[in-house]
N, C-alpha and C positions, 0 to 999 in steps of 0.2 A: 503493500500500500504506500502511495506517496506519503511523504512525512516532511516535517519541519523542525529544524534544529536552531539554537541560538549559535552565532558565529562566536568563536572562542577570541578571534581578533577582528573586532568590526572595522574594517577599513573602507572596503568597497561595498560590503553588505552587512548587515545586522543579523540577519537570519538566513538560513540555507534551506532550500526547498529541494528535496531530494527524492529520487525513485529507489524503490526496494528491488526491483527486477528490471532486467534489460528491455529496452524498447527499440523495435526495429525489425528488419527481415530477419526470420529464423529466431526471433526472441519469444519469451513467453506472453509479452504485450498485455499485461494485466491491466484491465480498463483504468483504473485511477493513475496508474503510472503514466499511461499513454495520454489522458487527459491533461496531466501536469505539462509534459512535453509539447503537446499540440498548443497549449495555453500560451506558454511562452513564446513558441514561434509565431503563432499567430498574432499575439500583441506587438511584436517586434518587426513583423513582416512589412517590408516597405518604409521602414524608419531609418535614419542615418544615425550611424555611430558620431556622436559630438567630437570624438578626437580624430577620426580618420575621414569623416563623410562617406564612408562605405556604406552601403544600403543592405540591409538584410533582405534576402530572396531575390530572385531574378524579377527585373521590371517587366510589367505585363502579365505576370502569372499571378492568379489569385492566392491569398494565404490559404493554409490548410484549414478544413473544417475541424472544430473542436467537437468530436464525437465519441472519444474513447476507443475508436477502432483504429488500429495501425494498419492501413492499407498501402498501396504503392505511393500515393500523394504524400503521406505522412512521411514514408522513407525518403522520398525525393526532397521533401522540406527539410528533414533532418540532415541531409547531405548538403543541401544549399547552405543552412546555417553553419555547417562544419567548414565549408568552404570560407564563408565569411569569418568565422571564427578559426584562423588558420593555426591556432595553438592546439587544436585537437586534430585527431586522426580523422580522415574522411572515410567513414565505413558505415554510414547511414544508421548508426546505433547510438543509443544513449544508455550507457551502463551505470550501475550505482557506483557510487564512490566508497570504496573500502575505508573504514575508520584510519584516521592518521596519514592517508594518500591523497595527493592532489595530481598524481600522473600515474599513468599505466606502467607496470613493472617492466613491460618489453618495449613499448615504443617511446616511453619517456615524454608523451604529450599529455596536456591537460585532459581531464574528463570532460566531455560535452557538457554534462549537468552543471559543472562549475561555469562554463560559458555561458549558458542560458540564465543563470542567476546574475553573474556579474554584467553581462551586457544589458539584460532587463534594467538593473540599477543604474547602469551608465546612462542608458537612453532616457529613462524616466525619473531617475532620482533615487537616492537610497530610502527617503521616507516613503515613497510609493511602493518600492519594492518590499519593504518591511510590512506595509499594510496591504499585500497583494489581495488578500480575501475581499477588500473593498472594491476591487475592479469590477466594473459593470459585466465583463465577460468571463469572470472566474467561474469554473464551473461549480454548480450547487451542489453537486455530489462530492466534490472537494472540500467545500466549505463544511459540510456536515461531517466528514470523516477528519479533516485535519485540524479544525478548530473549534471543536466542542468538547 
């Protein structure tokens, strides 16, 4: 199930929203984890990174639907985000972040879930990231599971 944790060193984010199971092609794709990934990508789609002016997602392509189902459009959207967030591996997957690790043991690149959190915060602000459950498009099912 998607989860929330307080950040131990709140610099870019105060809280961390994570997945418990992998999301992407050939993964378990638990609906609540998929909802979280889809929400992040959907919210940032078409927005500019304030530092680089790069845009999340290809121009003219609609943002992925937030429906909790990981189909080909969600996998393509994950890959598009990973191309934008070049610090991660471009594999169309969002893996859970093991405790105490920020990068993968084999590829030494940041976990995509870190990029989803930090880029949302960079684009919309640390306060808006901290209160993500107040976002109008935040899935109600996640509000009920993560914040009660």
